[in-house]
C-alpha positions in Angstrom: 12.8 8.3 -9.4 10.7 5.2 -9.0 11.3 3.0 -5.8 11.9 0.1 -8.2 14.5 2.0 -10.2 16.6 2.9 -7.0 19.9 1.1 -5.9 19.1 -2.4 -5.5 20.2 -5.1 -3.1 20.2 -8.7 -4.2 18.4 -11.1 -2.1 17.4 -14.8 -2.5 13.8 -15.8 -2.0 11.8 -19.1 -2.5 8.5 -19.1 -4.4 6.0 -21.7 -4.9 6.2 -23.2 -8.5 3.0 -21.7 -9.6 3.7 -18.3 -8.5 7.1 -18.5 -10.3 5.4 -19.5 -13.4 3.2 -16.6 -13.3 6.1 -14.2 -12.7 7.8 -15.7 -15.7 4.7 -15.3 -17.8 4.5 -11.7 -16.8 8.2 -11.1 -17.5 7.6 -12.3 -21.1 4.5 -10.6 -21.6 5.3 -7.2 -20.1 9.2 -7.6 -21.1 10.0 -6.5 -17.5 12.6 -8.2 -15.1 11.3 -10.5 -12.5 13.0 -8.2 -9.8 10.8 -5.3 -11.1 7.6 -7.4 -11.1 8.2 -8.6 -7.6 9.1 -5.0 -6.5 5.9 -3.5 -7.8 3.9 -6.5 -6.3 5.5 -5.7 -2.9 4.9 -2.1 -3.2 1.2 -2.7 -3.8 1.0 -5.3 -0.8 2.6 -2.7 1.4 0.4 0.2 0.3 -2.7 -2.1 1.0 -1.4 -3.3 4.2 -0.9 0.2 5.4 -4.4 1.4 4.3 -5.9 -1.7 5.9 -4.2 -0.8 9.3 -5.2 2.8 9.1 -8.8 1.7 8.4 -8.5 -0.6 11.6 -7.1 2.3 13.7 -10.0 4.8 12.3 -12.6 2.2 13.3 -11.2 1.8 16.7 -11.1 5.5 17.3 -14.5 6.2 15.9 -16.5 5.8 19.0 -14.3 8.2 20.9 -14.3 10.7 18.1 -18.2 10.8 18.0 -18.5 11.1 21.9 -15.9 13.7 22.5 -17.3 17.2 21.7 -13.8 18.6 21.5 -12.9 16.3 18.8 -16.1 17.2 16.7 -16.3 20.9 17.4 -14.7 21.9 14.1 -16.3 19.3 11.9 -18.7 21.7 10.5 -15.7 23.4 8.7 -14.7 20.3 6.8 -16.9 20.9 3.8 -16.0 24.6 3.6 -13.2 25.9 1.2 -10.4 27.9 2.6 -8.4 30.5 0.7 
């Protein structure tokens, strides 16, 4: 079951007029409720945010990873297939 189809809870939000107009245009074009459009937009925002955060953490850890021989000891196996 898609996260947008799960049991929903009503909330009240304020949107800038231009964004609301765009949402209403999409609602007509896609024949999709505003709530589903906004849910999908939030899901994408959340995924993107998490990915950026993960990239930030990986960049912070990169120097330690490259300098710590215990961490890189098994990297030669990264390209091997396991059965």
